[in-house]
ZAPAKE-592791 format. One record per residue (C-alpha): chain; x, y, z. Coordinates in Angstrom, 1 decimal. Example, Ala and Ser with C-alpha at 12.3 -4.5 7.8 and 13.67 -1.06 7.14 Angstrom:
% ZAPAKE-592791
   cadena     east    north       up
        A     12.3     -4.5      7.8
        A     13.7     -1.1      7.1
END
This chain:
% ZAPAKE-592791
   cadena     east    north       up
        A    108.3     91.0    119.4
        A    110.9     93.4    118.2
        A    110.3     94.4    114.6
        A    113.7     94.5    112.9
        A    115.7     92.6    110.3
        A    117.3     90.4    112.9
        A    113.9     88.7    113.6
        A    113.9     87.2    110.1
        A    115.7     84.1    108.9
        A    119.1     84.4    107.4
        A    117.9     83.5    103.9
        A    115.1     86.2    104.1
        A    117.6     88.8    105.3
        A    119.9     88.0    102.5
        A    117.1     88.7    100.1
        A    115.9     91.9    101.8
        A    119.2     93.6    102.8
        A    120.4     94.4     99.2
        A    117.1     96.2     98.5
        A    118.0     98.8    101.1
        A    120.9     99.9     98.8
        A    119.3     99.5     95.4
        A    118.0    102.5     93.4
        A    114.6    101.0     93.4
        A    112.8    103.9     91.7
        A    115.3    104.1     88.9
        A    115.2    100.3     88.3
        A    111.4    100.4     88.3
        A    111.3    103.3     85.8
        A    113.7    101.4     83.6
        A    111.5     98.3     83.8
        A    108.5    100.4     82.9
        A    110.3    101.6     79.7
        A    111.4     98.1     78.7
        A    107.9     96.6     79.2
        A    106.5     99.3     76.8
        A    109.1     98.9     74.1
        A    107.3     97.9     70.9
        A    110.3     96.7     68.9
        A    109.1     93.3     67.8
        A    112.3     91.2     68.2
        A    112.7     92.4     71.8
        A    109.1     92.3     73.0
        A    108.4     88.9     71.4
        A    111.5     87.4     73.0
        A    110.7     89.0     76.3
        A    107.2     87.5     76.2
        A    108.2     84.0     75.2
        A    111.0     83.8     77.9
        A    108.5     85.0     80.5
        A    105.9     82.5     79.4
        A    108.4     79.6     79.6
        A    109.8     80.8     83.0
        A    106.4     81.2     84.6
        A    104.4     78.6     82.6
        A    101.9     81.1     81.3
        A     98.8     79.6     79.5
        A     97.1     82.0     77.1
        A     94.0     79.8     76.6
        A     92.2     82.0     79.1
        A     93.2     85.3     77.4
        A     91.3     87.3     74.8
        A     94.5     87.4     72.8
        A     96.1     83.9     72.5
        A     99.0     84.6     70.1
        A    102.0     85.9     72.0
        A    103.3     87.9     69.1
        A     99.9     89.8     68.8
        A    100.5     91.9     71.9
        A    101.9     95.4     71.1
        A    104.3     95.3     74.0
        A    105.3     93.1     77.0
        A    103.1     95.3     79.2
        A    100.1     94.6     77.0
        A    100.8     90.9     77.4
        A    101.3     91.3     81.2
        A     98.0     93.1     81.8
        A     96.1     91.0     79.2
        A     92.3     90.8     79.4
        A     90.8     87.4     80.1
        A     87.8     85.7     78.7
        A     84.8     86.6     81.0
        A     84.0     83.0     81.6
        A     87.5     82.3     82.9
        A     86.8     84.4     86.1
        A     83.1     84.1     87.0
        A     81.9     86.3     89.8
        A     80.4     84.4     92.7
        A     76.7     84.0     92.2
        A     75.7     85.0     95.8
        A     74.9     88.7     95.7
        A     75.9     89.1     99.3
        A     79.4     87.6     98.9
        A     82.5     89.7     98.9
        A     84.9     88.5     96.1
        A     88.6     88.4     95.7
        A     89.6     91.5     93.7
        A     92.6     89.8     92.1
        A     94.3     86.5     91.4
        A     96.9     85.9     94.1
        A     97.8     84.3     97.3
        A     96.6     85.3    100.8
        A     99.5     86.8    102.7
        A     97.6     87.5    105.9
        A     93.9     88.1    106.9
        A     92.1     88.8    110.1
        A     90.9     91.5    112.5
        A     92.2     95.0    112.6
        A     93.1     95.3    116.3
        A     93.9     98.7    117.8
        A     94.2    100.1    114.3
        A     97.0     97.5    113.6
        A     97.4     95.0    110.8
        A     99.5     91.9    110.8
        A    102.1     91.9    108.0
        A    103.9     88.6    108.9
        A    104.6     86.6    112.1
        A    105.9     89.1    114.6
        A    105.5     92.1    112.4
        A    102.6     94.5    112.3
        A    101.9     98.1    111.1
        A     99.2    100.7    111.6
        A     96.2    101.5    109.5
        A     97.1    105.2    109.9
        A    100.5    104.7    108.3
        A     99.0    102.6    105.5
        A     96.2    105.1    104.7
        A     98.4    108.2    105.0
        A     95.4    110.5    105.6
        A     92.9    108.7    103.4
        A     89.5    108.3    104.9
        A     89.1    107.8    108.6
        A     91.3    105.1    110.1
        A     89.1    105.0    113.2
        A     86.2    103.7    111.2
        A     88.1    100.5    110.4
        A     89.2     99.6    113.9
        A     87.9     96.1    114.8
        A     87.1     95.6    111.2
        A     88.7     93.0    109.0
        A     91.5     92.9    106.5
        A     92.8     90.6    103.7
        A     96.3     91.1    102.1
        A     96.7     89.4     98.8
        A    100.1     89.0     97.0
        A    100.2     88.8     93.2
        A    103.0     86.7     91.8
        A    104.4     87.5     88.3
        A    102.3     84.8     86.7
        A     99.0     86.0     88.1
        A     96.3     88.0     86.3
        A     97.1     91.6     87.0
        A     93.9     93.5     86.6
        A     92.2     94.6     89.8
        A     88.4     94.3     90.3
        A     85.9     95.5     92.9
        A     85.3     93.1     95.8
        A     81.8     94.6     96.3
        A     79.7     97.5     95.1
        A     81.1    100.9     96.2
        A     81.0    104.6     95.7
        A     84.5    106.1     95.5
        A     84.7    108.8     98.2
        A     88.4    109.7     97.8
        A     91.7    108.3     96.7
        A     95.3    109.2     97.2
        A     98.8    108.6     95.8
        A    101.5    108.1     98.4
        A    105.2    108.2     97.3
        A    107.5    105.8     98.9
        A    110.1    103.1     98.4
        A    109.7    100.3     95.9
        A    110.9     97.2     97.8
        A    109.8     93.8     96.7
        A    106.6     92.6     98.3
        A    107.4     88.9     98.0
        A    106.8     86.8    101.1
        A    110.5     86.8    102.1
        A    110.6     90.6    102.1
        A    107.3     90.8    104.0
        A    108.7     88.6    106.7
        A    111.8     90.8    107.0
        A    111.1     94.6    106.5
        A    108.9     96.1    109.2
        A    106.0     98.3    107.8
        A    106.8     97.2    104.3
        A    103.4     98.0    102.8
        A    103.2    101.4    104.6
        A    106.7    102.3    103.3
        A    106.2    101.4     99.6
        A    104.7    103.7     97.0
        A    100.9    103.0     96.8
        A     97.5    104.1     95.6
        A     94.8    104.1     98.3
        A     91.1    104.1     97.6
        A     88.2    104.7    100.1
        A     84.7    103.5     99.1
        A     81.3    104.1    100.8
        A     78.7    101.4    100.9
        A     75.3    101.2    102.6
        A     77.0     98.9    105.2
        A     79.9    101.2    105.9
        A     83.2    102.1    104.3
        A     86.0    100.0    102.9
        A     89.5    100.8    101.7
        A     91.5     99.0     99.0
        A     95.2     99.8     98.8
        A     97.3     99.0     95.7
        A    100.9     98.6     96.9
        A    103.7     99.3     94.4
        A    106.9     97.2     94.4
        A    110.3     96.7     92.9
        A    109.9     96.5     89.1
        A    106.2     97.5     89.3
        A    106.6    100.0     86.5
        A    103.2    101.5     86.8
        A     99.9    101.6     88.7
        A     96.6    102.9     87.2
        A     92.9    103.1     87.9
        A     89.9    103.3     85.6
        A     89.0    106.8     86.7
        A     92.5    108.5     86.8
        A     94.5    106.5     84.2
        A     98.2    106.0     84.9
        A     99.2    107.3     88.3
        A    102.8    106.2     88.4
        A    105.4    106.7     87.1
        A    106.7    109.2     87.6
        A    107.7    107.9     91.0
        A    107.4    111.1     93.0
        A    109.3    112.0     96.2
        A    106.9    114.8     97.4
        A    104.0    114.6     99.8
        A    101.8    112.8     97.4
        A     98.3    113.8     96.5
        A     94.7    113.3     97.7
        A     91.6    113.5     95.5
        A     87.8    113.5     95.8
        A     86.4    112.6     92.4
        A     83.7    114.8     90.9
        A     81.3    113.4     89.7
        A     81.4    110.5     92.0
        A     82.6    107.2     90.7
        A     80.3    104.2     91.3
        A     81.7    100.8     90.7
        A     80.0     97.4     90.9
        A     81.2     94.1     92.3
        A     83.5     92.4     89.8
        A     84.0     95.6     87.7
        A     87.6     96.4     86.8
        A     89.0     99.3     88.9
        A     92.7     99.3     88.1
        A     95.8     97.3     87.2
        A     99.4     96.7     88.1
        A    102.0     96.7     85.4
        A    104.1     93.9     87.1
        A    103.3     92.0     90.3
        A    102.4     93.5     93.7
        A    100.0     93.4     96.6
        A     96.4     94.5     97.3
        A     95.1     95.1    100.8
        A     91.4     95.1    101.5
        A     90.1     96.7    104.7
        A     86.5     96.7    105.9
        A     84.7     98.6    108.6
        A     83.4     96.5    111.6
        A     80.4     94.4    110.5
        A     80.9     95.1    106.8
        A     83.0     92.1    105.8
        A     82.8     88.7    107.5
        A     85.8     86.7    106.2
        A     85.3     83.1    105.3
        A     86.6     81.1    108.2
        A     88.0     78.5    105.9
        A     90.4     81.0    104.3
        A     94.0     81.1    105.6
        A     97.4     82.6    104.8
        A     99.0     80.8    101.9
        A     95.8     80.0    100.1
        A     95.6     80.8     96.4
        A     92.7     82.9     95.1
        A     91.2     83.7     91.8
        A     89.5     87.0     91.0
        A     85.7     86.6     91.6
        A     86.0     83.9     94.1
        A     84.1     84.5     97.4
        A     86.4     85.4    100.3
        A     83.6     86.4    102.7
        A     80.1     87.9    103.0
        A     78.7     91.4    103.2
        A     76.8     92.1    106.4
        A     74.6     95.2    106.0
        A     73.9     97.3    109.1
        A     70.4     97.1    110.4
        A     68.4    100.3    110.6
END
């Protein structure tokens, strides 16, 4: 199927087309500044309006009083009580790294990933030189969309040793379902942070995709990576010493909503056959099982 804006519905196109003209980097940088403004009348009003609009319940949070957060961003990336997101008890399970909704999941076929009905993109474009895209062919992927009301810290789906990571400059289109159904190669066009992990069962990659109004992405080993929203060729890093992270451990966060894409080598991740696009997930919930290689 031809991958262009004409293949989407009129309502989806009306939401996507204006983004092609918007100064998305400037708008996202402005949002980043606003979410970090500590002036109490502004940040308290911002938090309360957001809570009413998205029906946020702070009973799961470590901080339960809205005015106690130093900024809107501190509220948005709030820590939760450990018992509110238990990690699946089966040690061989692969867990959801975030709260969110499954956008797509399935097999990586001919190094291609399904973005939406009739639209796909390549692993090579998404990774932008990270790791070895060939190692993921015939493996599995799961794309998870985080809405504004979701928990926005990102955790490890399984144990892994960070082999390398990269920062890829790009656009900052929205990653909501309407835009995903409309803009070809959306996730490979947007700014993103890619991570490549080694495990005894093979490699896996986890891609943090930036989006419109995502003012910042950060990891536990590098701190804040964006902004600034760069326009150069990006950067690629091999951590020294190596960074070992365990299943369920926090590895990064989004400062506003976005998307996480998990990709596993063949035989590494067997996705739960009951999971389907559109299903809501909570961090720590099993989405599949780990299948170590024999020998």
